[in-house]
C-alpha positions in Angstrom: 0.2 -0.1 0.0 3.0 2.1 0.7 4.3 1.3 -2.3 1.4 2.3 -4.1 0.8 5.8 -2.9 4.5 6.4 -3.4 4.1 5.4 -7.1 1.1 7.6 -7.5 2.5 10.3 -5.8 5.8 10.4 -8.1 3.6 9.7 -11.5 1.6 12.7 -10.2 5.0 14.8 -9.6 6.2 13.7 -13.1 3.1 14.6 -15.1 2.7 18.0 -13.2 6.8 18.6 -14.0 6.2 17.7 -17.8 2.8 20.3 -18.0 5.1 22.7 -16.0 8.3 22.5 -18.7 6.0 22.4 -21.8 3.4 24.8 -21.0 5.0 27.3 -18.7 3.2 30.5 -20.3 -0.3 28.9 -19.3 0.1 27.8 -15.7 0.0 29.6 -12.3 3.5 29.3 -10.2 5.3 26.0 -10.3 5.1 24.9 -7.1 1.1 25.0 -7.5 1.2 23.1 -10.4 3.5 20.3 -8.8 1.5 20.0 -6.0 -1.7 19.9 -7.6 0.1 17.1 -9.7 1.0 14.9 -6.8 -2.7 15.6 -4.8 -4.1 14.4 -8.3 -2.2 11.8 -8.4 -2.8 10.3 -4.5 -6.5 11.1 -4.8 -6.8 9.3 -8.5 -5.1 6.5 -6.7 -7.6 6.0 -3.7 -10.5 6.6 -6.1 -9.3 4.0 -8.0 -8.5 1.8 -5.3 -12.2 2.4 -3.6 -14.2 1.6 -6.6 -12.2 -1.4 -7.7 -11.4 -3.0 -4.4 -9.2 -5.9 -6.3 -7.5 -3.1 -8.6 -4.2 -4.1 -9.9 -1.1 -1.9 -9.6 -1.5 -0.7 -13.1 -4.9 -0.1 -13.0 -4.5 2.0 -9.8 -1.6 3.9 -11.8 -3.7 4.7 -14.6 -6.5 6.2 -12.1 -3.8 8.0 -10.6 -2.6 9.4 -13.8 -6.2 10.5 -15.1 -7.0 12.2 -12.2 -3.7 13.8 -11.9 -4.1 15.2 -15.7 -7.5 16.3 -15.2 -6.9 18.3 -12.1 -3.6 19.8 -14.2 -6.2 20.7 -17.0 -8.1 23.0 -14.4 -5.0 24.7 -13.9 -4.6 26.0 -17.8 -5.0 29.5 -18.6 -6.6 30.4 -22.3 -3.7 30.6 -24.8 -4.5 34.0 -25.9 -5.6 37.3 -24.9 -9.4 37.6 -24.1 -11.2 40.1 -26.1 -13.5 41.9 -23.5 -15.8 44.5 -25.3 -17.8 47.0 -23.1 -21.5 46.3 -22.2 -21.9 49.6 -23.9 -20.5 48.7 -27.1 
């Protein structure tokens, strides 16, 4: 169980680092991105373990990766500038 938690946290950290390196202009501060990746990985492993009690190690890592990527995608900002028109225009 400790190995599963460590593996899912490490997977979330690696995914967050990849996001932070590839999309630095669209993400907030790096510590927030890294901690969100780790938390998403741990939560995904917990959800997978709870939903499928006899889940294998790879299935648990897949659930951790899915939730980690989903939580990291919530941090993304729009690529271009938003056009804002005044209410009177």
